[in-house]
N, C-alpha and C positions, 0 to 999 in steps of 0.2 A: 504494500499499499504505499502511495506517494505521501511523503511528509515534508515539513519545513524544518529547516535548521537555521537558527539564528546564531551568529557569532558575536561574541560580547567580549569587550576588554578595553584596555586603555588605548588611546590614540596611538597608532604606530607601534603596536605590540606584536604584530604578526597575523593579525585577523586574516588579511587577504591571502597571505602566503598559506595559511591553514586552510581557508575556504577553497581554494584552488585544489589542494590536496585532496581535501573532503569531496569535492565534487567528482574527482576521478575515481575515488574509493567508492562513492555511493551511486556513481553514474547520474549525478544530479546537475540541473542548471544553475550557474551563478548569477545572481541579481545584485549589483552594486551601484549604489547612488553616486559615489565617487567616480566610477568609471564613466557612467552615463553623463554626467554633468562635466567632468573634465573633457570628455569628447565633444560636447556640444556648446558649451559656455565657456567664457573667460574665466581664468582662474580667481581673478581678483573681482568678486562681485559686490563686496563691501556689505552694505546693509542689505542688499537683496539677495545675499546667499541664502539666509534661512527661508526667504520665500521660495526660491527654486529648489532648495532641498526638500522642502515639504511637497511641491508639486511632483518632484521626482519620485519621492517616496510612494506618494499616492499612485502614480502611474505604475510603478513596479509592484505594488500590491495588487493591482488589477490584473497586470500580466502575470504574477505569479498564480493567480486562481486559474487563468487559461493554461498554464503550464501544468499545474496539478492535475486538471481534469484529463490530462493525457495519460495520467499514471506515472509521470516523471517528478521525482522530488526536486526541491528548491533548496539552495542555500542563500540566505539573506547576509550580504557583506556590508551592513551599515549598523553595527552594534549600537544600539540606543544607550545613551549615557545615564539615563535615569530608570528607575525602577517603574515609574509611571509610563514610560516610553515602551518599556517590555511588556508591561501589563496590557496596554493598548494593542500590541501586536499579537500577543496571546489572545486576547478578547476578539479581535478581528478574526483570526483564523478558527477560533472555537465556534464562532457563529457560522462558519461555513462548515463545520464538522471536520476540520483539519487538525491534525495533531502538530503541535510545535515543539521542538526540542531546543534548549538553550545550552549552547557550549560556551564556556567561558574560559578566557585565556588569562593565566597568570603568569608574571615573571618579575625578577627582581628588580628594584629601582635602578641599580647600575646598568644592568643589561638594556633596561627600558631606555634610559638616557643615551646609551651607545645606539641603539636602533634609531633613535630620532637623529642623531648625527649623521648616521650613515644615510638614511633616506633623504635628509637635506641635502647632502653632497650629491645623491643621485638625481634629485630634482634640479639642483644647479646645473649639472653636467647634462641634464636631458636624456638621462639613460632610464628613467622610469617616469611614468605619468601618475603623479600623486600630489597631494597637496603639501607645500613646505610647512613645517611646524615651526612658526616663529613663537617670540615671547607672548604675543596678544592671543594666539590660538592655544598655547600651552596654558595660560592663565584662565582662558575661557573653559578649557576642558577641566582643569583641576577644580574650578568653582562650580561645575555642574555634575561632575561624574558621581555617581553612586555605584560602587561595586555591587555585584549581585550577591545576594545571600545564598547560603547552601541549599535552602529549600527552592530556589528558583532554578537552580542549576542541574542539567541533566548529565553533563560530562564536563570535568574540568580538564583542563589542557595546561601543563606546567612547562614553559619554555626556558 
């Protein structure tokens, strides 16, 4: 039976890398807000970023239902930062009778900071398509992020 797997974790913790591997393992389709937005829109949207992120998420949720109807599982690579965001996604899929699994990535602070530096360098060199994690984005993340609790998570991934 097709299912939805939601990947959760800190910004730049390895969610996308894990999501790609999981898609191969599960024979699932990856849906990524960042991938779609960076393909279609300017990286620096300023105040409009949240508006476009919400529209992109709504589109991908509708698209996920189409994919799931074919019997293919979906991996969501836009880990919501808050419990309310995760609960909203669980409720959305529950109302459609679809099971959602939450996979949460954990890693040590030192490894996390190193990953941010590596990704920022790759973005500058244009060897990866991702958002650069500057001080403003890092502050926003740290002020909003609510780590998932044990009762929310179906699978912990330690990196």
